[in-house]
Every structure is written in structure tokens, then in C-alpha cells.
NUBA-638728 format. One line per 4 residues: number of its first residue (from 1); their letters; for each residue x, y, z of C-alpha. Coordinates in Angstrom, 2 decimals. Layout:
BEGIN
NUM	a	X Y Z | ...
***
This chain:
BEGIN
1	mper	-5.70 19.35 17.89 | -4.28 15.82 18.30 | -7.41 14.51 20.11 | -9.47 15.14 16.94
5	ylpi	-7.42 12.55 15.06 | -7.07 8.86 15.72 | -3.47 7.62 15.42 | -2.80 6.23 11.96
9	eehg	-2.27 2.79 13.48 | -5.79 2.79 14.99 | -7.33 1.80 11.69 | -8.32 -1.24 9.74
13	iigd	-8.83 -1.41 5.96 | -11.57 -2.90 3.84 | -11.88 -2.86 0.06 | -13.53 -4.14 -3.07
17	lrtt	-10.50 -4.50 -5.45 | -11.18 -1.05 -6.87 | -10.79 1.14 -3.83 | -10.60 0.90 -0.06
21	alvg	-11.84 2.55 3.12 | -10.10 3.05 6.45 | -12.20 2.31 9.52 | -11.00 3.64 12.88
25	tdgt	-11.29 1.81 16.17 | -13.96 4.37 17.07 | -16.20 3.11 14.24 | -15.48 6.03 11.90
29	vdwy	-14.80 5.72 8.20 | -12.40 8.60 7.90 | -10.87 7.83 4.46 | -12.82 6.64 1.42
33	cpar	-12.52 7.45 -2.27 | -15.52 5.97 -4.20 | -15.07 3.72 -7.20 | -11.25 3.82 -7.53
37	fdap	-8.20 4.45 -5.35 | -7.24 7.83 -6.86 | -10.75 9.28 -7.11 | -11.64 12.42 -5.06
41	slfa	-12.44 11.51 -1.50 | -15.92 11.37 -0.01 | -14.70 10.88 3.59 | -11.31 12.42 4.47
45	slld	-11.49 13.45 8.09 | -8.14 11.69 8.41 | -6.74 14.76 6.65 | -9.05 17.37 8.05
49	aerg	-11.27 16.64 11.08 | -13.61 19.49 10.28 | -13.73 19.77 6.46 | -12.86 16.24 5.35
53	gsfr	-16.10 14.38 5.97 | -16.69 11.14 7.91 | -19.09 8.27 8.44 | -19.41 7.12 12.01
57	lsar	-21.31 4.03 13.23 | -20.43 3.01 16.79 | -21.84 1.87 20.09 | -21.81 4.42 22.90
61	tasr	-19.52 3.03 25.56 | -16.64 4.43 27.60 | -14.49 1.37 27.10 | -11.67 1.04 24.57
65	pkql	-12.95 -0.83 21.49 | -11.41 -3.90 19.92 | -10.86 -4.67 16.27 | -10.16 -7.94 14.41
69	ylpd	-10.66 -9.49 10.98 | -12.86 -12.46 10.58 | -10.61 -15.44 9.89 | -8.88 -15.42 6.49
73	tnvl	-10.97 -12.45 5.21 | -10.92 -8.71 4.84 | -14.16 -8.41 6.78 | -13.50 -6.15 9.76
77	ltrf	-15.16 -6.46 13.12 | -15.08 -3.55 15.66 | -16.39 -4.48 19.07 | -17.36 -1.93 21.69
81	lgkd	-17.13 -3.36 25.24 | -19.27 -1.67 27.85 | -20.03 -2.38 31.51 | -23.57 -3.55 30.80
85	avge	-23.58 -4.19 27.08 | -21.43 -5.23 24.13 | -22.08 -3.86 20.68 | -20.27 -4.52 17.44
89	vidf	-19.98 -3.18 13.91 | -19.06 -5.39 10.96 | -17.61 -3.51 7.97 | -16.91 -4.85 4.50
93	mvpe	-16.90 -3.95 0.83 | -18.05 -6.50 -1.77 | -15.17 -7.62 -4.06 | -15.84 -6.55 -7.63
97	tssv	-14.08 -9.01 -9.89 | -16.17 -8.57 -13.00 | -15.23 -6.34 -15.92 | -18.49 -4.39 -16.02
101	aspr	-18.11 -0.70 -16.60 | -20.44 0.34 -13.77 | -20.08 -2.05 -10.84 | -22.04 -1.73 -7.61
105	dllv	-19.78 0.33 -5.28 | -20.94 -0.89 -1.89 | -19.72 -0.03 1.61 | -21.65 -2.26 4.04
109	rrar	-21.92 -1.70 7.79 | -23.84 -3.90 10.23 | -24.51 -2.79 13.83 | -25.41 -5.54 16.23
113	avrg	-26.00 -5.98 19.99 | -23.98 -8.93 21.25 | -24.90 -8.68 24.89 | -27.37 -6.49 26.73
117	ralf	-28.98 -3.33 25.39 | -26.49 -1.46 23.23 | -26.93 2.19 22.19 | -25.59 3.11 18.76
121	tldc	-24.89 6.42 17.00 | -24.91 6.91 13.22 | -23.44 10.09 11.76 | -22.90 10.32 7.96
125	spaf	-21.38 13.69 6.99 | -19.72 13.42 3.60 | -17.44 15.99 1.91 | -17.51 15.42 -1.82
129	dygr	-14.38 16.07 -3.93 | -11.93 16.49 -1.01 | -14.44 18.88 0.60 | -14.51 21.24 -2.41
133	arhe	-18.03 20.48 -3.69 | -21.28 21.23 -1.90 | -24.08 18.69 -1.67 | -27.73 18.29 -0.77
137	vrlv	-29.49 15.54 1.18 | -32.99 14.16 0.82 | -34.54 11.78 3.36 | -36.54 8.96 1.75
141	egvg	-38.98 7.04 3.89 | -38.30 3.32 3.95 | -34.94 3.76 2.30 | -32.73 6.20 4.18
145	avft	-31.08 9.21 2.55 | -29.83 10.36 -0.86 | -26.80 12.64 -1.05 | -26.38 14.60 -4.30
149	spag	-23.56 16.81 -5.48 | -22.10 18.01 -8.80 | -19.21 15.64 -7.90 | -21.45 12.57 -7.59
153	rfvl	-24.25 10.95 -5.57 | -24.82 8.08 -3.25 | -27.71 6.40 -1.49 | -27.56 5.51 2.22
157	rvrp	-29.90 2.62 2.90 | -30.88 1.55 6.42 | -32.81 -1.63 7.43 | -34.74 -1.87 9.56
161	pvql	-35.54 1.81 9.35 | -34.25 4.12 12.08 | -35.17 7.76 12.67 | -32.70 9.79 10.55
165	rlte	-32.38 13.48 11.19 | -30.71 16.13 9.08 | -27.80 18.07 10.60 | -25.86 21.10 9.46
169	ggqg	-22.94 18.82 8.66 | -19.70 20.35 7.40 | -19.03 23.27 5.09 | -20.04 21.18 2.06
173	gpgv	-23.59 20.54 3.15 | -25.82 18.76 5.62 | -25.42 15.24 7.02 | -27.66 12.70 8.69
177	vaef	-27.59 11.35 12.22 | -29.49 8.75 14.21 | -29.38 7.24 17.69 | -30.93 3.82 18.24
181	aled	-30.93 1.03 20.81 | -30.59 -2.66 19.98 | -31.44 -5.52 22.30 | -29.36 -8.69 22.54
185	geqv	-29.17 -10.26 19.07 | -30.83 -7.38 17.15 | -29.05 -5.71 14.27 | -29.34 -2.78 11.81
189	dvvl	-27.78 -2.88 8.36 | -26.46 0.28 6.68 | -25.34 0.20 3.04 | -23.70 3.08 1.18
193	ewrg	-23.94 2.67 -2.59 | -22.18 5.11 -4.85 | -24.41 6.01 -7.81 | -27.01 3.61 -6.43
197	evrp	-30.71 3.31 -7.08 | -33.16 4.87 -4.65 | -34.72 1.68 -3.28 | -34.99 -0.05 0.12
201	ladg	-32.74 -2.88 1.21 | -34.35 -6.22 0.48 | -34.89 -8.79 3.19 | -31.73 -10.89 3.50
205	evde	-29.82 -8.72 1.02 | -26.97 -7.90 3.41 | -26.76 -11.54 4.53 | -26.14 -12.52 0.95
209	lfdt	-23.58 -9.75 0.45 | -21.78 -10.88 3.62 | -21.67 -14.50 2.51 | -20.43 -13.54 -0.95
213	tsdy	-17.63 -11.44 0.53 | -16.59 -13.92 3.18 | -16.57 -16.81 0.72 | -14.48 -14.84 -1.78
217	wqrw	-11.76 -14.00 0.73 | -11.61 -17.46 2.30 | -11.29 -19.09 -1.13 | -8.54 -16.65 -2.05
221	saqs	-6.66 -17.21 1.22 | -6.84 -20.99 0.78 | -4.57 -20.72 -2.29 | -1.58 -19.78 -0.16
225	ryrg	1.11 -22.42 -0.04 | 3.00 -20.89 2.93 | 2.82 -23.11 6.02 | 5.69 -21.63 8.00
229	rwre	6.10 -20.28 11.50 | 4.44 -16.94 10.78 | 1.41 -18.06 8.77 | -1.09 -15.62 10.34
233	vvqr	1.23 -12.64 9.88 | 2.15 -13.57 6.33 | -1.48 -14.26 5.39 | -2.57 -10.86 6.70
237	salt	0.14 -9.23 4.63 | -1.06 -11.15 1.55 | -4.71 -10.17 2.13 | -3.57 -6.53 2.51
241	lkll	-1.64 -6.64 -0.75 | -4.67 -8.12 -2.52 | -6.72 -5.16 -1.32 | -4.28 -2.82 -3.11
245	vyhp	-4.87 -4.39 -6.55 | -7.11 -2.46 -8.94 | -8.81 -5.42 -10.52 | -9.99 -3.89 -13.81
249	tgal	-6.39 -3.35 -14.99 | -4.20 -5.45 -12.67 | -2.41 -2.31 -11.41 | -1.31 -2.36 -7.75
253	vaap	-1.09 0.87 -5.74 | 1.72 1.65 -3.31 | -0.79 2.65 -0.62 | -4.42 3.67 -0.62
257	ttsl	-3.95 7.04 1.08 | -2.37 10.42 0.39 | -0.41 12.93 2.51 | -0.14 10.97 5.74
261	peal	3.07 12.57 7.00 | 6.48 10.97 7.37 | 6.99 13.35 10.29 | 4.25 15.24 12.10
265	ggar	4.22 18.84 10.92 | 6.70 18.05 8.15 | 6.42 18.50 4.39 | 7.11 14.87 3.34
269	nwdy	3.45 14.23 2.56 | 2.96 12.39 -0.71 | 0.18 10.80 -2.70 | 0.75 7.04 -2.96
273	ryaw	-2.53 6.03 -4.68 | -0.73 5.12 -7.91 | 1.04 2.08 -9.37 | 4.82 2.36 -9.10
277	lrda	6.51 -0.16 -11.41 | 9.06 -0.93 -8.67 | 6.54 -1.50 -5.86 | 4.22 -3.51 -8.08
281	aftt	6.97 -5.69 -9.40 | 8.29 -6.52 -5.92 | 4.72 -7.10 -4.69 | 3.98 -9.45 -7.55
285	yglm	7.07 -11.37 -6.53 | 5.85 -11.53 -2.94 | 2.40 -12.88 -3.97 | 4.04 -15.41 -6.35
289	rlgy	6.13 -16.72 -3.47 | 2.89 -17.65 -1.76 | 1.30 -19.20 -4.84 | -0.90 -16.37 -6.03
293	leea	-0.34 -16.49 -9.83 | -3.56 -14.80 -10.95 | -2.37 -11.42 -9.58 | 1.03 -11.90 -11.19
297	safm	-0.56 -12.71 -14.56 | -2.77 -9.61 -14.39 | 0.26 -7.47 -13.50 | 2.18 -8.88 -16.49
301	dwvq	-0.65 -7.94 -18.82 | -0.61 -4.44 -17.29 | 3.15 -4.20 -17.73 | 2.92 -5.24 -21.36
305	rrce	0.40 -2.49 -22.07 | 2.65 0.12 -20.33 | 5.72 -1.09 -22.26 | 3.87 -1.00 -25.60
309	aada	2.75 2.58 -24.89 | 6.27 3.76 -23.89 | 7.66 6.89 -25.44 | 10.85 6.46 -27.41
313	erdi	12.45 9.41 -25.69 | 11.69 8.82 -22.04 | 10.60 5.16 -22.25 | 8.48 3.70 -19.43
317	mimy	7.33 5.89 -16.54 | 8.14 5.05 -12.94 | 4.45 5.26 -11.96 | 1.03 5.32 -13.51
321	avdg	-2.55 5.91 -12.49 | -4.47 2.70 -11.98 | -5.96 2.96 -15.48 | -2.52 3.37 -17.00
325	sehi	-2.67 7.17 -17.43 | 0.60 9.08 -17.13 | -1.18 12.34 -16.27 | -1.04 12.65 -12.46
329	peqv	0.04 16.27 -11.81 | 0.70 17.25 -8.22 | -1.66 19.71 -6.56 | -1.79 21.17 -3.04
333	ldhl	-5.19 21.27 -1.28 | -4.72 24.44 0.77 | -8.19 24.20 2.35 | -7.32 20.99 4.24
337	egyr	-5.22 21.26 7.40 | -3.59 17.81 7.01 | -3.30 14.96 9.47 | -2.73 16.63 12.88
341	gsrp	-1.78 19.83 11.10 | 0.80 18.31 8.75 | 0.69 20.37 5.59 | 0.74 20.44 2.65
345	vrig	-1.95 17.98 1.62 | -1.09 16.82 -1.85 | -2.97 14.95 -4.58 | -1.12 13.69 -7.62
349	nnav	2.63 13.17 -7.59 | 5.24 15.11 -9.55 | 7.63 12.18 -9.14 | 5.88 10.76 -12.22
353	gqrq	8.33 12.74 -14.32 | 11.43 11.53 -12.55 | 14.06 9.18 -13.98 | 14.56 6.16 -11.76
357	ldvy	16.61 3.66 -13.65 | 16.36 0.92 -11.05 | 12.76 0.09 -12.16 | 14.16 -1.88 -15.09
361	gelm	15.86 -4.28 -12.73 | 12.85 -4.83 -10.53 | 10.69 -5.25 -13.62 | 12.96 -7.81 -15.28
365	dsvy	13.42 -9.71 -11.99 | 9.66 -10.09 -11.59 | 9.26 -11.19 -15.25 | 12.12 -13.68 -14.85
369	lynr	10.51 -15.18 -11.71 | 7.07 -15.25 -13.30 | 8.41 -17.05 -16.31 | 9.56 -19.87 -14.04
373	evpi	5.88 -20.46 -13.20 | 4.16 -19.40 -16.45 | 6.12 -18.89 -19.74 | 5.79 -15.29 -20.85
377	swdl	4.42 -14.39 -24.29 | 6.41 -13.40 -27.32 | 4.69 -10.01 -27.35 | 5.82 -9.27 -23.77
381	wstl	9.33 -10.45 -24.54 | 9.52 -8.24 -27.66 | 8.43 -5.06 -25.87 | 10.75 -5.78 -22.88
385	srrl	13.66 -6.19 -25.28 | 12.98 -2.66 -26.64 | 12.92 -1.30 -23.12 | 16.40 -2.87 -22.52
389	dwla	17.58 -1.13 -25.66 | 16.59 2.23 -24.16 | 18.30 1.31 -20.88 | 21.51 0.46 -22.72
393	anwd	21.70 4.08 -23.96 | 20.81 5.68 -20.59 | 21.88 3.46 -17.70 | 25.03 5.49 -17.02
397	tpde	23.20 8.81 -16.66 | 22.22 10.41 -13.33 | 18.73 9.84 -11.96 | 16.61 10.52 -8.87
401	gvwe	17.07 6.95 -7.63 | 14.96 4.55 -5.63 | 14.17 7.11 -2.91 | 12.80 9.70 -5.39
405	vrgp	15.10 12.51 -4.18 | 13.97 16.03 -5.02 | 17.56 17.22 -4.90 | 20.26 16.92 -7.63
409	rqrf	20.36 13.82 -9.76 | 23.21 11.40 -9.05 | 24.51 8.13 -10.41 | 23.05 6.13 -7.58
413	tysa	24.63 2.83 -6.63 | 21.26 1.16 -6.34 | 20.32 2.20 -9.89 | 23.52 0.65 -11.31
417	lmtw	22.98 -2.48 -9.14 | 19.47 -2.85 -10.64 | 20.83 -2.25 -14.16 | 22.98 -5.36 -13.62
421	vayd	19.86 -7.21 -12.41 | 17.95 -6.20 -15.53 | 20.51 -7.57 -17.95 | 21.39 -10.60 -15.82
425	ravr	17.74 -11.71 -15.72 | 17.19 -10.88 -19.38 | 20.16 -13.10 -20.39 | 19.04 -15.93 -18.08
429	lars	15.48 -15.75 -19.42 | 16.57 -15.75 -23.05 | 18.87 -18.71 -22.65 | 16.40 -20.75 -20.59
433	rglp	13.62 -20.26 -23.13 | 15.77 -20.10 -26.26 | 14.38 -16.63 -27.01 | 16.11 -14.53 -29.66
437	apte	18.09 -11.75 -28.04 | 21.50 -9.96 -28.17 | 22.56 -11.89 -25.14 | 26.26 -11.12 -25.54
441	rwrr	25.63 -7.38 -25.74 | 23.38 -7.64 -22.69 | 26.02 -9.62 -20.85 | 28.63 -6.90 -21.53
445	lgak	26.24 -4.14 -20.37 | 25.56 -6.06 -17.18 | 29.25 -6.50 -16.63 | 29.81 -2.74 -17.03
449	ayrf	27.17 -2.01 -14.43 | 28.66 -4.62 -12.08 | 32.16 -3.16 -12.36 | 30.82 0.37 -11.86
453	vqes	29.33 -0.69 -8.52 | 32.48 -2.49 -7.43 | 35.03 0.01 -8.73 | 33.29 3.39 -8.32
457	cwdp	30.76 2.88 -5.55 | 32.85 1.01 -3.02 | 34.51 3.28 -0.45 | 37.43 1.52 1.21
461	dmga	37.81 4.24 3.83 | 34.18 3.98 4.82 | 34.28 0.17 4.51 | 30.97 0.15 2.63
465	yamy	29.23 0.82 -0.65 | 28.26 4.49 -0.78 | 24.95 5.87 -1.92 | 26.72 7.16 -5.06
469	pgsr	30.35 7.65 -6.09 | 32.06 10.28 -3.91 | 29.28 10.25 -1.33 | 29.86 9.46 2.35
473	tlda	26.22 8.53 2.84 | 25.10 4.98 3.62 | 22.04 3.67 1.83 | 19.85 0.93 3.28
477	sllv	18.59 -0.02 -0.18 | 21.97 -1.75 -0.72 | 20.84 -4.39 1.76 | 19.26 -6.09 -1.24
481	mplv	22.58 -7.00 -2.80 | 22.48 -10.68 -1.72 | 18.68 -10.78 -2.23 | 19.12 -10.08 -5.95
485	kfsg	22.21 -12.28 -6.19 | 24.61 -9.40 -6.95 | 26.90 -10.49 -4.15 | 27.20 -13.62 -2.06
489	ptdp	25.62 -13.27 1.39 | 29.04 -13.60 3.02 | 30.99 -11.55 0.50 | 33.47 -9.47 2.58
493	rfls	32.40 -6.16 1.00 | 28.76 -6.83 1.63 | 29.34 -7.99 5.20 | 31.33 -4.83 5.87
497	tldr	28.50 -2.74 4.37 | 26.00 -4.63 6.53 | 28.02 -3.93 9.64 | 28.34 -0.21 8.81
501	isdt	24.59 0.00 8.20 | 24.02 -1.81 11.48 | 26.20 0.70 13.31 | 24.84 3.80 11.61
505	lvad	21.25 3.32 10.38 | 19.85 0.66 12.74 | 18.32 1.34 16.13 | 17.22 -1.92 17.66
509	slvs	15.17 -3.42 14.82 | 14.35 -0.10 13.18 | 16.29 0.97 10.09 | 16.56 4.40 8.54
513	ryai	16.88 4.49 4.74 | 19.74 7.03 4.93 | 21.02 9.88 7.13 | 19.11 13.12 6.61
517	dghd	21.80 15.43 5.30 | 19.91 17.52 2.74 | 20.93 15.49 -0.34 | 17.30 14.61 -1.05
521	gldd	16.18 18.22 -1.36 | 14.20 18.20 1.89 | 15.41 19.33 5.31 | 12.71 17.97 7.68
525	degt	13.01 14.66 9.47 | 11.30 11.34 8.85 | 10.70 8.02 10.62 | 12.48 4.76 10.15
529	fnlc	11.49 2.71 7.10 | 9.71 -0.59 7.72 | 10.67 -1.83 4.27 | 14.35 -1.35 5.17
533	sfwy	13.88 -3.16 8.45 | 12.54 -6.24 6.70 | 15.31 -6.03 4.12 | 17.72 -5.98 7.07
537	veal	16.14 -9.17 8.44 | 16.58 -10.89 5.12 | 20.23 -9.71 4.75 | 21.01 -11.06 8.25
541	trag	19.29 -14.32 7.34 | 21.27 -14.81 4.16 | 24.49 -13.91 6.03 | 23.82 -16.77 8.43
545	rlre	23.15 -14.56 11.46 | 19.89 -16.37 12.17 | 19.56 -15.60 15.90 | 19.96 -11.93 15.23
549	arlt	17.63 -12.13 12.22 | 14.88 -13.87 14.15 | 15.04 -11.48 17.10 | 14.96 -8.48 14.75
553	fdkm	11.99 -9.95 12.84 | 10.04 -10.71 15.98 | 10.74 -7.20 17.28 | 9.47 -5.72 14.05
557	ltya	6.21 -7.64 14.46 | 5.54 -5.64 17.60 | 5.42 -2.47 15.48 | 2.50 -3.74 13.46
561	nhlg	-0.86 -2.37 14.53 | -3.47 -4.47 16.31 | -4.53 -6.00 12.95 | -1.03 -6.75 11.67
565	lyae	-0.91 -3.70 9.35 | 2.05 -1.38 8.71 | 2.38 2.18 7.50 | 5.48 3.21 5.61
569	eigp	7.46 4.32 8.65 | 7.80 4.14 12.44 | 8.06 7.38 14.44 | 10.20 8.12 17.50
573	sgea	7.51 6.79 19.92 | 6.73 3.68 17.93 | 3.79 5.35 16.16 | 2.88 4.71 12.54
577	lgnf	3.92 7.43 10.05 | 3.41 7.80 6.31 | 0.75 6.33 4.05 | -1.14 3.33 5.35
581	pqaf	-1.06 0.46 4.80 | 1.99 0.33 2.54 | 2.46 -2.42 0.00 | 6.27 -2.35 0.01
585	thla	6.41 -3.04 3.73 | 4.06 -6.05 3.54 | 5.81 -7.63 0.59 | 9.17 -7.27 2.33
589	lisa	7.69 -8.89 5.39 | 6.52 -11.85 3.27 | 9.95 -12.27 1.71 | 11.75 -12.03 5.03
593	avnl	9.36 -14.52 6.70 | 9.67 -17.08 3.93 | 13.45 -16.95 3.77 | 13.94 -16.87 7.52
597	dral	11.57 -19.82 7.98 | 13.47 -21.81 5.34 | 16.78 -20.97 7.00 | 15.50 -22.07 10.37
601	gg	14.49 -25.42 8.88 | 10.84 -24.70 8.16
***
């Protein structure tokens, strides 16, 4: 079974600011949801090699291929090195930054012979609607092929024409294949357009699309004001975060995939194709640090709409679909075997109904930081004030916490910590702008949350802050205490907690979020969390342990894949686990790099 699946880390990502595709080092698009991140998949062989559907375009060579991004872009190049020939495939999607209701959804692939006579294989075998809908295929001379299903349709255009043949394909219907040879310098363009017109590719059309895409990404990259030691790594993280923005609404997804396992064969397989308030707020902060204010502004507009639509009883949700919908029920796709047999495969996420009080802190922190660059509007301030009123009545109730436990609710330390952040930032913002607000009441509420953490969550016997009062479990999320200014970086209690986390949850540079002891409602294991590793680097940096921080950071860079991308977790053999790539990890990398560079005198 394993040989049918590329490792998670053997992928690059391309996107058009509405959705993304994963492209393996073997030239296979094995994950693609047309039009928007959370749409039903068209290619999902990453989750089922037989039923999921795929789109392969590669040169036939026995050598291991190479992948790289063209400089300062999200244009992916896969090169196939053979003994007598070198072939390459360039993959990109055209950024859709307009507000039109029906944009062109284009996935562009260009096969080219770089040296010698290169033999290529094309195999397009889709599986509409996660492999649940059947389809038909019609070959069209001079164009390519048209795939039609009750779940949608797309046109596959090829120029210059190659001899396409129908195949049996998967269970959902037939596919098309072709084999063709290219001499040195020759190329074939292949364009998949969702809901496209049945017409041939025009002469020079793909050249124009390539130039448009390259120019867009290079202009966007040039806005970065980071010039530190790790510019290339930081810029790749920024480009990855930008790919996870759904441009029509400004929402930012946690990851573009679903059900990639946190442990092979385990049940921790979740759908991350939604906008978590927490992740999006932190990510916005990360992009602002680099000078990308347009994304922050779009996110603030999205936040305002979510806050205005909040229910008086439950207030804001912890996550939303990219269009702002709260309806994302969790389903299990029993017909898919899962990545390397890791079931269940889930779409939707029942955590949408959880209570996670920390999101108010992350939200207010991002608003406070944004306001330092661009003054927020009165309408946003008014609706945020109402959200803080709801928090005032509920902050001391149990919740599921930052890690979304599916076990009993607790009064998590991190949630109380972030309650303090929410009121601290609200008071600071009101006073700096002269905005009307019950600042004294907010100050008292923040003080109550602060004392709760210090008096109820500190365990003198353990010498650390516990995950929740009465718990003996360490929680790596508390590494953020000096990052959010709750404690000084050399505060004795924090340093003691840092040491205990180092002794218990850290292996080399890899950090577990907590010990698996059943409190989260799941018994199976998981990998170490990349987010926590970069939080650890920043905590070490702020504590003045710069040599240790830099070594840990540089070690963590070795766990990125060949393109500088990270999944959510690292497995026992250094493999990527969990959904990929993950926004939280890349934003934490940016923050750690910026702060470490500054501390080192950058």
C-alpha cells in the first residue's frame, strides 16, 4: 500500500487565491478542489490512490525528479533528470483577484524538453465529488477533451494537439491518456478550465497567462520589508500564506487539505479547509510584520461581517466556511481508504460548534496591531465591543480550548491567558484612539483573568503552569506567555515552565503540544507540532537564550520539505504528518525568524 502514495512532504502547492492544488514530485496533481478550497474534490488520489482521481503529466525517466519555485513566485517547476534527456513540467494557477462571480478557474501545465529527446506521459483521470459522482468524456479534435458530470464539468485543452486516448479510468468514469516525445526546446501546453468553453488554446495564450501569474507574484513579493538572515525561508512562508487566502471574502484557511493523518492509521484526521478565527488572526499578524497590509485589511472586513452576524447566545464561531457560512457539518467518506489507509476520511468539521474562548484574545491582538498601521473603523470597534460584553459573561466557563479537545470541557489556562489579552488590548486601543469604552470594567475583567492564571493555574509542585487547574499536564501553548506580554521573558515562573516543557515535551528541536494521556478524548498518538517548535524558538529568544534559539531554529528548517513547506506535524522518522501546508506553522516561523533576527542584531 505505501508505494501507491507519495509522502506528504513530496509535494508543492499552487493556487489562484480561491483554491489550490498539490503537485507531487512525480508530476501528479493528487489534490484539487475546483473553484474554492472547501468544494468537493476533482483529484483526491492523496486520500485514495484508486478512487480519488488524479492528473499526471511527467517525463518518463528512472531518475529522482527535482522541484523548485521560480524566484519570488508560486509557479512550480518539476524537472525530470534522465541519462540522455531532461524534461520539465511548469505548473501554476492564475491568481483571480477580481470580484467577478464566475472567474476563469485555470490549472495550467506546460511540458518541455530541456535537453535531448524527452518522452512524456499525460493521464487525466478525475473523480468528481470525492469520487461519488460518475462522469462522461468527449474527445474534441483540435481542443482536447470535455469531462461532464452532474457534479460539474471541465475542459482539458492541449496545444499543440497530441493523440489523446480514452481509458477505463476509475470507478467514476473514463479518463484520457497520451504519450508524446518532445525534442530539445519543444513544449506542449495543457490547460484545465473548470466550467470552461469548448474552444482550442490560442497561439501565445499560455505565454500570456504565465507572464500574468509571474508578474503578480513577483510584485506581491516585492512588498515585503523583511531583509533579515532568513529572507528566502520567510518569503516562502509568506507566499504560502498568501495562497491560503480566499480572495473574494478575505478569509484565510488553516490548510488546503482534509484528513491527512496526524499519525498513520490513526483517527486524528480532520478537515482544515476553513477559516479559524485564531489561525487567521495570527496569520494576519504574521503578514503585517512583513508589510502586507492589504491582506490584513481584507481580514478585518471579514471579521467585521462575522461579528455583526454573531448570535447573542453563542456569539462568534471559532471557524467559518470561506464564504462566512457557519454550516460545515462533519461527514465521513467511507468509500475512501484514506492516506496510506488512515481512516476515517472526513469532510466538514464538528469543532465548529465548540466553545474556544481564546479566540477573543487572538482576535483583539490582531485588531490592536492592525490599528497601529491603519486606524480601525467605528463600525468594527462597535461590534467588537459587543463581543467583549459576551466574553465578560462567559470567560470563566469551561471550554474545549485551543487544541479543540473532544473530551470534557475544562477551564484551560490558555483560554484565561487569552481573555486577559483580549481586555488588555481593548483597553490599550480605546485609550490610544480615545474611543468610548468601559475601560475600567475591562481592566477589572482582565485583572481577574490574570489572577486566575497566576493563582489557580500555577502548580508549585510541578514548577510550571498546568494545562488547567488541578491538571498535571504541561501545555506547549503556554510558551506564548512572553509573546503576548502576559509575563516578562525572564519571569521566574515562566522560565520554570519553559524548563519543564524543555525537559518533558521537547526532543531536540521538536515539541509536542502535550502528553497524550486521554484528556483530549482520543487515545491514538500524534506527531510533534511544528507550530509549538517555532513558539519554543521565540520563547528561547525572548528569554535571552540566543545560541539555543538559533540552533533550534536552524534544526527546524531541516524539517521543511524541499520547497520550504511544512505540514502540521513531524512524525517519528522526520516525515510530514497532518494537513499540508499548514498556515499556523508558517506564521509562527515568520514571527520566530523576525524576532530572532532582531535579537541577533539584524
